[in-house]
C-alpha positions as CSV (number, residue, x, y, z in Angstrom):
1,M,24.7,57.8,8.0
2,K,21.7,56.5,6.1
3,K,24.0,54.5,3.8
4,I,25.8,52.9,6.8
5,T,22.5,52.0,8.4
6,L,21.3,50.4,5.2
7,L,24.5,48.4,4.9
8,L,24.2,47.2,8.4
9,T,20.6,46.2,7.9
10,L,21.4,44.3,4.8
11,L,24.3,42.5,6.5
12,F,22.1,41.6,9.5
13,T,19.3,40.3,7.2
14,T,21.8,38.2,5.2
15,L,23.3,36.7,8.4
16,S,19.9,36.0,10.0
17,A,18.7,34.1,6.9
18,T,21.6,31.6,7.3
19,I,21.7,31.2,11.1
20,S,21.0,27.7,12.4
21,F,19.7,27.5,16.0
22,S,21.2,24.9,18.2
23,Q,20.1,24.1,21.8
24,S,19.6,20.8,23.6
25,P,16.1,19.5,23.0
26,K,13.9,19.5,26.0
27,A,10.9,17.4,25.0
28,L,9.8,14.9,22.4
29,V,6.4,13.4,21.6
30,V,6.8,9.7,22.1
31,G,3.1,8.6,21.9
32,V,0.0,9.5,20.0
33,N,-3.6,8.3,20.1
34,H,-5.0,9.2,16.7
35,L,-8.6,7.9,17.4
36,T,-10.9,8.7,20.3
37,N,-9.8,9.4,22.9
38,D,-7.2,11.5,21.2
39,G,-4.0,12.2,23.2
40,I,-0.3,12.7,23.1
41,A,2.5,11.6,25.5
42,F,5.9,13.4,25.6
43,V,9.1,12.8,27.4
44,I,11.1,15.5,29.2
45,L,14.7,15.2,27.8
46,E,16.5,17.3,30.5
47,D,15.7,18.5,33.9
48,I,13.4,21.6,33.7
49,P,12.5,24.0,36.5
50,N,9.2,25.0,37.9
51,G,7.4,27.4,35.5
52,E,9.2,26.1,32.4
53,V,7.0,26.4,29.3
54,I,7.0,24.0,26.4
55,Y,4.7,24.3,23.4
56,F,3.3,21.5,21.2
57,T,1.4,21.8,17.9
58,D,0.2,19.8,14.9
59,R,0.6,22.8,12.6
60,E,3.0,22.5,9.7
61,Y,6.4,24.1,10.0
62,N,7.9,25.8,6.9
63,N,11.7,25.7,6.9
64,G,11.7,28.2,4.0
65,T,10.0,30.9,6.0
66,N,10.9,29.6,9.5
67,V,7.3,29.8,10.8
68,F,4.3,27.6,11.3
69,N,1.0,27.8,9.4
70,T,-2.2,28.7,11.2
71,G,-5.5,26.9,12.0
72,E,-4.6,23.9,14.1
73,F,-4.0,23.4,17.8
74,V,-1.3,24.8,20.0
75,I,-0.8,23.4,23.5
76,T,1.0,25.4,26.2
77,F,2.5,23.1,28.9
78,T,3.7,24.8,32.1
79,A,5.7,22.8,34.7
80,S,4.1,23.1,38.1
81,G,7.3,22.1,39.8
82,A,10.8,20.9,38.8
83,I,10.6,17.9,36.4
84,T,13.4,15.5,36.0
85,A,14.7,14.1,32.7
86,G,12.9,10.9,31.6
87,T,9.5,11.9,33.0
88,V,6.7,11.1,30.6
89,V,3.6,13.4,30.5
90,F,0.3,12.1,29.0
91,L,-2.2,14.6,27.8
92,N,-5.6,12.8,27.3
93,E,-8.7,14.4,25.7
94,V,-11.4,13.3,28.1
95,S,-14.0,15.4,26.3
96,S,-13.9,17.8,23.4
97,N,-10.9,20.1,23.9
98,N,-10.6,19.1,27.6
99,L,-7.1,17.7,28.3
100,T,-6.1,16.0,31.5
101,V,-2.4,15.7,32.6
102,T,-0.9,12.5,34.0
103,C,2.8,12.2,34.6
104,T,5.2,9.4,35.5
105,G,4.4,8.1,39.0
106,G,0.8,9.4,38.8
107,G,-0.7,12.8,39.3
108,A,-0.1,16.0,37.4
109,C,3.3,17.7,37.0
110,G,2.1,20.7,35.0
111,T,-0.9,22.5,33.5
112,V,-2.0,22.9,29.9
113,A,-3.7,25.6,27.9
114,L,-5.2,24.9,24.5
115,S,-5.8,27.2,21.6
116,G,-7.5,25.8,18.5
117,S,-9.3,22.5,18.3
118,F,-7.5,19.4,19.6
119,S,-8.1,17.1,16.6
120,I,-5.5,14.5,15.4
121,G,-5.7,13.1,11.9
122,S,-6.6,9.4,11.7
123,D,-4.1,8.8,8.9
124,G,-1.3,10.6,10.8
125,D,-0.1,14.0,11.8
126,E,3.0,15.9,12.8
127,F,3.7,16.8,16.4
128,Y,6.3,19.5,17.2
129,A,7.7,20.4,20.6
130,Y,9.2,23.8,20.7
131,A,10.1,26.9,22.7
132,D,8.6,30.3,22.1
133,T,7.7,33.6,23.8
134,D,4.0,33.3,23.0
135,A,1.4,30.8,21.7
136,L,1.6,32.2,18.2
137,P,4.0,30.0,16.2
138,E,2.9,31.7,13.0
139,N,5.1,34.7,14.0
140,G,8.2,32.6,14.5
141,V,9.5,30.4,17.4
142,T,12.6,30.4,19.6
143,E,13.6,26.8,19.1
144,I,12.1,23.5,17.7
145,Y,13.1,20.7,20.0
146,S,11.6,17.8,18.1
147,V,8.9,16.4,15.8
148,M,7.1,13.1,15.5
149,F,5.6,12.5,12.0
150,T,3.1,9.7,11.6
151,G,1.6,10.7,8.2
152,V,-0.9,13.0,6.5
153,S,-4.5,12.8,5.5
154,G,-4.9,10.1,2.9
155,S,-1.3,9.0,3.2
156,P,-0.3,7.4,6.5
157,G,3.3,6.8,7.5
158,G,6.4,7.7,5.4
159,S,9.0,10.5,5.7
160,I,8.2,14.0,6.8
161,P,7.8,16.3,3.7
162,A,11.2,18.1,3.1
163,L,9.7,21.6,3.6
164,Q,8.4,20.6,7.1
165,D,11.7,19.1,8.3
166,P,13.1,21.4,11.0
167,T,16.6,19.8,11.3
168,G,18.2,22.1,8.8
169,D,17.3,25.2,10.9
170,Y,17.6,23.4,14.3
171,P,20.4,20.8,13.9
172,T,19.9,19.3,17.4
173,A,16.1,18.7,16.8
174,I,15.0,15.1,17.1
175,L,13.1,13.8,14.1
176,V,11.0,10.6,14.3
177,D,9.5,9.6,11.0
178,G,9.4,6.6,8.6
179,F,6.5,4.7,10.1
180,P,4.8,2.0,8.0
181,G,2.0,3.1,5.6
182,S,-0.9,2.0,7.7
183,A,-3.2,4.1,9.9
184,P,-1.2,4.7,13.0
185,N,-4.1,4.6,15.6
186,R,-2.0,4.3,18.8
187,T,1.7,4.8,18.2
188,E,4.1,5.0,21.1
189,Y,7.7,4.1,22.2
190,Q,7.8,0.6,23.6
191,F,7.4,0.4,27.4
192,S,7.1,-3.3,28.4
193,P,9.3,-4.4,29.9
194,A,10.4,-1.0,31.3
195,S,14.0,-1.8,30.5
196,L,13.1,-0.9,26.9
197,R,13.1,2.7,28.1
198,D,16.5,2.5,29.9
199,G,19.6,4.1,28.5
200,V,17.8,5.4,25.4
201,S,19.8,7.5,23.0
202,Q,18.7,9.9,20.3
203,A,19.4,7.2,17.7
204,N,17.0,4.9,19.7
205,L,14.3,7.6,19.9
206,E,14.5,8.2,16.1
207,N,14.4,4.5,15.2
208,T,10.7,3.7,14.5
209,S,11.3,0.0,15.0
210,N,11.4,0.9,18.7
211,Y,7.8,2.1,18.6
212,L,4.5,0.2,18.8
213,H,2.5,1.2,15.7
214,A,-1.1,0.8,14.6
215,Q,-2.2,-0.5,18.0
216,G,-5.6,-0.6,19.6
217,N,-6.6,2.6,21.4
218,A,-5.5,2.7,25.0
219,G,-4.1,5.2,27.5
220,L,-0.6,6.1,26.5
221,S,2.2,4.8,28.8
222,T,3.9,7.1,31.3
223,V,6.7,4.6,32.1
224,E,9.8,6.6,32.7
225,F,12.8,6.8,30.4
226,T,15.6,6.0,32.8
227,N,19.3,7.0,32.2
228,L,18.6,9.0,29.1
229,N,21.7,9.5,27.1
230,L,20.9,11.3,23.9
231,A,24.5,11.3,22.6
232,G,24.6,7.5,23.0
233,A,27.5,5.4,24.0
234,N,28.3,4.7,20.3
235,P,27.9,6.3,17.0
236,A,24.6,5.7,15.2
237,L,24.5,3.2,12.4
238,T,22.0,3.6,9.5
239,V,21.3,1.6,6.3
240,S,20.1,2.6,2.9
241,R,19.8,0.9,-0.5
242,T,20.2,1.9,-4.2
243,P,18.5,1.5,-6.5
244,A,15.1,0.9,-5.0
245,S,14.4,-1.9,-7.4
246,V,15.9,-4.0,-10.2
247,A,14.2,-6.3,-12.8
248,E,14.4,-9.9,-11.9
249,N,16.3,-10.9,-15.1
250,S,18.5,-7.8,-15.3
251,G,21.6,-9.3,-13.8
252,S,21.9,-6.1,-11.7
253,G,22.0,-6.0,-7.9
254,I,20.7,-3.8,-5.2
255,V,23.4,-2.3,-3.0
256,Y,22.7,-1.9,0.8
257,T,25.0,0.6,2.4
258,F,25.6,0.6,6.2
259,T,26.8,4.0,7.4
260,L,28.3,4.8,10.8
261,A,28.0,8.4,12.0
262,S,31.8,8.6,12.7
263,A,34.8,6.5,11.6
264,A,35.1,3.1,13.3
265,A,37.7,3.1,16.0
266,S,38.3,-0.6,15.3
267,N,36.9,-3.3,13.1
268,I,33.2,-3.6,13.8
269,T,31.0,-6.6,13.0
270,I,27.5,-5.3,12.0
271,N,24.6,-7.6,12.7
272,F,21.4,-7.4,10.6
273,N,18.2,-9.3,10.1
274,V,16.9,-10.5,6.7
275,S,13.3,-10.5,5.8
276,G,10.9,-9.8,2.9
277,T,9.0,-11.9,0.4
278,A,12.0,-12.9,-1.6
279,T,13.9,-16.1,-0.6
280,F,17.6,-16.2,-0.3
281,T,19.3,-18.5,-2.9
282,T,16.0,-19.2,-4.6
283,D,15.3,-15.6,-5.6
284,Y,18.6,-13.8,-5.0
285,T,22.2,-14.2,-4.1
286,Q,24.5,-12.0,-2.0
287,S,28.0,-10.6,-2.0
288,G,29.8,-8.5,0.6
289,A,28.5,-10.0,3.7
290,A,30.7,-12.0,6.1
291,T,27.7,-14.3,6.9
292,F,24.3,-14.5,5.3
293,N,21.2,-16.8,5.6
294,A,17.5,-16.5,5.2
295,T,17.0,-14.7,8.4
296,S,20.2,-12.9,9.5
297,G,23.7,-11.9,8.5
298,T,26.8,-9.9,9.4
299,V,29.1,-7.6,7.5
300,L,32.5,-6.2,8.5
301,L,33.1,-2.4,8.8
302,N,36.9,-1.8,8.8
303,S,38.7,0.4,11.3
304,G,38.7,4.0,10.0
305,S,35.8,3.5,7.7
306,T,32.3,4.9,7.9
307,T,30.6,2.7,5.2
308,T,30.3,-0.9,4.1
309,T,28.0,-2.6,1.6
310,V,26.1,-5.8,0.9
311,T,24.8,-6.5,-2.6
312,L,21.7,-8.6,-3.3
313,T,21.4,-9.8,-6.9
314,P,18.2,-11.5,-8.2
315,V,18.2,-15.0,-9.7
316,G,16.7,-14.8,-13.1
317,D,14.0,-17.2,-14.3
318,T,11.0,-17.3,-16.7
319,T,8.3,-17.9,-14.1
320,L,5.6,-15.4,-13.7
321,E,5.6,-14.3,-10.0
322,P,4.9,-11.2,-8.0
323,D,7.4,-8.5,-7.3
324,E,9.5,-9.6,-4.3
325,T,11.2,-7.7,-1.6
326,A,14.4,-8.1,0.3
327,I,14.7,-6.2,3.6
328,L,17.9,-5.8,5.7
329,S,17.4,-4.4,9.2
330,I,20.1,-3.4,11.6
331,A,20.3,-5.5,14.7
332,A,22.0,-4.6,18.0
333,G,25.7,-5.1,18.1
334,T,29.0,-3.8,19.6
335,G,30.5,-0.5,18.6
336,Y,27.3,1.1,17.2
337,D,23.8,2.2,18.2
338,V,21.0,1.4,15.9
339,G,20.0,4.6,14.1
340,A,17.3,5.7,11.7
341,P,16.6,4.5,9.1
342,S,17.4,1.1,10.6
343,S,16.1,-0.9,7.7
344,A,16.1,-0.8,3.9
345,T,13.8,-2.5,1.4
346,G,14.8,-3.4,-2.1
347,T,12.4,-4.9,-4.7
348,F,13.0,-7.5,-7.4
349,T,10.4,-6.6,-10.1
350,N,8.8,-9.3,-12.2
351,D,9.6,-9.1,-15.9
352,D,8.0,-12.4,-17.0
353,T,4.7,-13.1,-18.5
354,T,2.6,-16.3,-19.0
355,S,0.3,-17.2,-21.8
356,I,-3.2,-18.2,-20.7
357,T,-6.4,-19.6,-22.2
358,A,-9.3,-17.5,-21.0
359,D,-12.3,-19.7,-19.9
360,I,-14.8,-16.8,-19.5
361,A,-15.2,-13.2,-20.4
362,V,-17.4,-10.4,-19.0
363,V,-20.2,-9.6,-21.4
364,G,-22.0,-6.8,-19.5
365,T,-22.6,-4.8,-16.3
366,T,-25.5,-2.7,-15.1
367,H,-24.5,0.3,-13.0
368,S,-27.9,1.8,-12.3
369,G,-31.3,0.5,-11.3
370,T,-31.1,-3.2,-10.6
371,E,-27.4,-4.0,-10.8
372,G,-26.0,-7.1,-12.3
373,F,-23.3,-8.6,-14.6
374,S,-23.1,-11.2,-17.3
375,F,-20.4,-13.4,-18.8
376,V,-19.8,-15.9,-21.6
377,A,-18.2,-19.3,-21.6
378,L,-15.3,-19.2,-24.0
379,V,-14.7,-23.0,-23.6
380,D,-16.9,-25.9,-22.5
381,I,-17.0,-25.7,-18.7
382,A,-17.2,-28.8,-16.6
383,A,-19.8,-29.2,-13.8
384,G,-18.6,-27.9,-10.5
385,S,-16.0,-25.5,-11.9
386,T,-15.8,-22.3,-9.9
387,Y,-14.9,-18.8,-11.2
388,Y,-14.7,-15.5,-9.4
389,F,-15.7,-11.9,-10.2
390,T,-14.6,-8.7,-8.4
391,E,-14.6,-4.9,-8.6
392,N,-11.5,-4.7,-6.5
393,P,-8.4,-3.3,-8.2
394,F,-5.8,-5.7,-9.6
395,D,-2.1,-5.1,-9.2
396,N,-0.1,-6.7,-12.0
397,N,3.1,-6.3,-9.9
398,L,1.7,-8.3,-7.0
399,L,-0.5,-10.5,-9.1
400,A,-3.3,-10.0,-6.6
401,F,-6.3,-7.9,-5.9
402,S,-6.6,-5.4,-3.0
403,G,-9.5,-3.7,-1.2
404,S,-12.7,-4.8,0.4
405,E,-15.2,-4.4,-2.5
406,A,-17.3,-7.3,-3.6
407,V,-16.0,-10.8,-4.6
408,V,-18.6,-13.0,-6.2
409,S,-18.3,-16.7,-7.2
410,W,-20.1,-18.7,-9.9
411,T,-20.2,-22.5,-9.8
412,A,-21.1,-24.4,-13.0
413,P,-24.2,-26.6,-12.8
414,A,-24.5,-30.3,-13.3
415,G,-23.7,-31.1,-16.9
416,G,-21.6,-28.0,-17.2
417,V,-22.2,-25.3,-19.8
418,T,-21.1,-25.2,-23.4
419,R,-19.0,-22.6,-25.2
420,G,-21.0,-19.5,-26.1
421,T,-23.5,-19.8,-23.2
422,V,-24.2,-16.4,-21.6
423,I,-24.9,-16.4,-17.8
424,V,-26.7,-13.3,-16.4
425,A,-26.5,-12.6,-12.7
426,T,-29.2,-10.0,-11.6
427,E,-29.0,-8.7,-8.0
428,T,-32.5,-9.1,-6.5
429,A,-31.5,-8.1,-2.9
430,P,-28.1,-7.0,-1.4
431,N,-25.5,-9.7,-2.4
432,T,-28.3,-12.0,-3.7
433,W,-28.6,-12.9,-7.4
434,T,-30.8,-14.8,-9.8
435,E,-29.1,-16.6,-12.6
436,T,-30.5,-16.8,-16.1
437,C,-29.2,-18.3,-19.3
438,N,-30.7,-19.5,-22.6
439,G,-32.0,-22.8,-21.2
440,G,-31.3,-25.4,-18.6
441,S,-29.6,-24.8,-15.3
442,C,-27.3,-21.8,-15.2
443,G,-25.2,-22.5,-12.1
444,T,-25.0,-20.7,-8.8
445,V,-23.8,-17.1,-8.1
446,A,-22.9,-16.4,-4.5
447,A,-21.3,-13.6,-2.5
448,V,-17.8,-14.3,-1.1
449,S,-16.9,-11.0,0.5
450,G,-17.6,-7.3,0.4
451,N,-20.8,-5.7,-0.9
452,F,-21.7,-5.7,-4.5
453,D,-22.1,-2.1,-5.7
454,L,-21.0,-1.0,-9.1
455,A,-20.0,2.6,-9.2
456,S,-22.2,4.8,-11.4
457,N,-19.2,6.3,-13.2
458,G,-17.8,2.9,-14.0
459,E,-15.7,0.0,-12.7
460,A,-13.0,-2.4,-13.6
461,F,-15.0,-5.7,-13.3
462,F,-12.7,-8.8,-13.4
463,A,-13.3,-12.5,-14.0
464,Y,-10.6,-14.7,-12.6
465,Q,-9.6,-18.1,-11.3
466,D,-8.2,-19.0,-7.9
467,T,-7.5,-21.9,-5.6
468,D,-9.2,-20.1,-2.6
469,T,-11.6,-17.3,-1.8
470,D,-8.9,-14.8,-0.7
471,H,-8.4,-12.3,-3.5
472,T,-5.5,-10.6,-1.8
473,N,-3.0,-13.5,-1.4
474,G,-2.5,-14.1,-5.2
475,I,-4.7,-15.7,-7.8
476,T,-4.3,-18.4,-10.5
477,Q,-5.1,-16.2,-13.5
478,V,-7.2,-13.3,-14.7
479,D,-9.4,-14.4,-17.6
480,A,-11.0,-11.0,-18.4
481,V,-11.9,-7.5,-17.4
482,L,-14.6,-5.1,-18.5
483,F,-13.4,-1.5,-17.8
484,T,-16.1,1.1,-18.0
485,G,-14.4,3.8,-15.9
486,T,-13.5,4.7,-12.3
487,T,-15.6,6.0,-9.4
488,V,-14.5,9.5,-10.5
489,T,-14.1,9.4,-14.3
490,P,-16.3,7.3,-16.6
491,G,-14.8,5.7,-19.7
492,G,-11.2,5.6,-20.9
493,N,-8.6,2.9,-20.7
494,I,-7.8,0.6,-17.8
495,P,-4.7,1.9,-15.8
496,A,-1.5,0.2,-16.9
497,G,-0.9,-1.2,-13.4
498,E,-4.3,-3.0,-13.4
499,D,-4.2,-4.3,-17.0
500,P,-3.9,-8.1,-16.6
501,S,-3.0,-8.7,-20.2
502,T,0.5,-7.3,-19.5
503,V,1.3,-10.4,-17.4
504,Y,-1.4,-12.9,-18.5
505,T,-1.2,-12.8,-22.3
506,G,-4.4,-13.9,-23.7
507,A,-6.6,-12.2,-21.0
508,V,-9.6,-10.5,-22.6
509,V,-9.5,-6.7,-21.9
510,V,-12.4,-4.5,-23.0
511,D,-11.9,-0.8,-22.4
512,G,-11.8,2.5,-24.2
513,F,-15.5,3.5,-23.8
514,P,-16.6,7.1,-24.1
515,G,-16.5,9.4,-21.1
516,T,-20.1,9.0,-20.1
517,A,-21.6,7.1,-17.2
518,P,-21.9,3.5,-18.4
519,G,-25.5,2.8,-17.3
520,R,-26.1,-0.6,-18.9
521,T,-23.1,-1.7,-21.0
522,E,-23.1,-5.1,-22.8
523,Y,-22.1,-6.8,-26.0
524,R,-24.6,-6.2,-28.7
525,F,-27.3,-8.7,-29.5
526,P,-28.6,-9.9,-32.1
527,P,-27.2,-10.2,-34.8
528,E,-23.8,-9.4,-33.3
529,R,-23.8,-12.6,-31.2
530,G,-25.0,-14.7,-34.1
531,V,-21.9,-14.5,-36.1
532,T,-18.3,-15.6,-35.5
533,V,-16.7,-13.5,-32.8
534,D,-13.0,-13.5,-32.2
535,Q,-11.0,-11.6,-29.6
536,A,-10.6,-8.5,-31.7
537,D,-14.3,-8.3,-32.3
538,F,-15.1,-8.8,-28.6
539,Q,-12.6,-6.1,-27.5
540,N,-13.9,-3.6,-30.0
541,T,-16.2,-1.2,-28.1
542,A,-18.1,-0.4,-31.3
543,N,-19.7,-3.8,-30.9
544,W,-21.0,-2.9,-27.5
545,F,-24.1,-1.1,-26.2
546,H,-23.0,1.6,-23.8
547,A,-24.7,4.1,-21.5
548,Q,-28.1,2.4,-22.1
549,A,-31.1,2.7,-19.8
550,A,-31.2,0.3,-16.9
551,A,-32.6,-3.1,-17.9
552,T,-31.9,-6.8,-17.2
553,L,-28.8,-7.9,-19.2
554,D,-29.5,-10.1,-22.2
555,D,-28.6,-13.9,-22.1
556,T,-28.6,-14.4,-25.9
557,P,-25.8,-16.9,-26.5
558,F,-22.8,-16.5,-28.9
559,T,-23.2,-18.8,-31.9
560,N,-19.5,-19.1,-32.5
561,I,-17.2,-17.3,-30.1
562,I,-13.6,-18.3,-31.0
563,I,-11.5,-16.3,-28.5
564,S,-10.1,-19.4,-26.8
565,T,-11.1,-22.3,-29.0
566,G,-13.1,-23.0,-32.2
567,S,-12.7,-21.8,-35.8
568,A,-14.0,-19.1,-37.9
569,N,-14.9,-21.7,-40.6
570,P,-17.5,-24.4,-40.1
571,T,-16.3,-27.9,-39.2
572,L,-16.3,-30.6,-42.0
573,T,-16.7,-34.2,-40.9
574,L,-16.7,-37.4,-43.0
575,A,-18.5,-40.7,-42.3
576,A,-18.8,-44.0,-44.2
577,S,-21.9,-46.3,-44.3
578,P,-21.6,-49.2,-44.3
579,T,-18.0,-49.3,-43.2
580,T,-17.5,-52.7,-44.9
581,T,-19.1,-54.6,-47.8
582,V,-18.6,-57.9,-49.6
583,E,-16.7,-57.5,-52.8
584,D,-19.3,-59.2,-55.1
585,S,-22.4,-58.0,-53.2
586,G,-23.1,-55.1,-55.4
587,T,-23.6,-53.0,-52.3
588,G,-21.6,-49.8,-52.2
589,M,-20.2,-47.7,-49.3
590,V,-21.5,-44.2,-49.0
591,F,-19.1,-41.5,-47.8
592,T,-20.9,-38.5,-46.4
593,F,-19.3,-35.1,-46.0
594,T,-21.1,-32.9,-43.4
595,L,-20.5,-29.2,-42.8
596,S,-21.5,-28.0,-39.4
């Protein structure tokens, strides 16, 4: 008898590990306020009776163990009367852990009990609706109805982590994810006009293009979802692409595949929108589409088929340009509902470089005490010329900087400056500098944006040229960078994705310092600046002071710096005096050879 009992137990255990639960979902979170006042809004997906209980949590589900973790909030919502499908319930935190209930049409349609602290992550969170026999999801739940995923701390948007996806265990669960990678703030299903919430299907609910995202904080809408039809009148259509990117000059294309949830009953014309930073015909060509232009297109799905494709192939060239994207997004049409994902992005990666002549190079930075920076003219610089400096990270795929750290400009003085001149900018007050050099006017240093603050562990400090003051919309060229570390790790080499010399050949890159806080770091003086200095000399950190005590950077000029122009040898000139003479005068012409 014990053997039989053991076999039955093993059989039951094996079966229970593979069971998938399947009930009609009863609720879905359709709106979240991620900043004060925090709040969520959910829609009732089928008629529920008085006393029905639905649970909500931002805990993480584990589909390996079929339970939730502990530590975050659980909301118990109890209907105070019969609630019809389509009703929207808004739970608003009016004070710490105090939630009010407002339902479609005004007033409350239920009560809430909260366990844990009601705190929603500003970068995003996950919001499950589920059924259970108690408010302890860590010991298992009865059914997961749905989940909205808006991101995690430090990484807003994107797809729900595979381990948290409940749809393998609960196949009818509704999953809303794939929002853009920006802080979600107020995110909710569109509601104006109200017709946007009429006749909505599961495919519509799962399509993030139907949601407002990253909006200003406001009370979440309780506009009703009328005529809910989760099954939808038509099969859902989704789109994907492979590969994610191709090199511009590879000759290979990106294939966009449109997939219908069930075989087409007849020929279907699929409508799609075209967007992205790449331009049709100029940057890429297409094949497979019935029609295609810069903003829209169509493709035919044959009767009996479930998939059809459009291929976008980049047009090769030798011009340095940022990575460019091509986005195809499903538009409404006949014979299908727009599903999720409804758009796919492919990237044409730059594989070109351009040779530059650097005009300036960073000579030093001070990261403690009175901060400052210095640079050297690698060519003669004309009066009024403007150059920029920044501690923002550079992206050699986008050919632009990102972030809100300092951008500083320097404008050359009347008369310009000569090759080898060193300009020192010393911060005497926040975003205010004095300029020194080895004589005469040194030009003007001014703040453009952000706050100048060099990290004590190091920075990538760039010198660059641009046609405007916006560092994020592309630049003309990066002349140089002095890399002394990151905010976390001092020293080392500049990250490959920030190295400007991979795209601007000729850019001056100084990196590879020891792993100690840089303090004051600058090219040695004298005698190191009094000899001929080429690019190899300048980029050799053995020629630099590093981790020195705070002090004003030195403005000793370079006698003969030949990174961009000049010669290692002195210049020899020849002059004649006089230049003419009478044949019988007895006066000779003197030819003088002069070494610089």
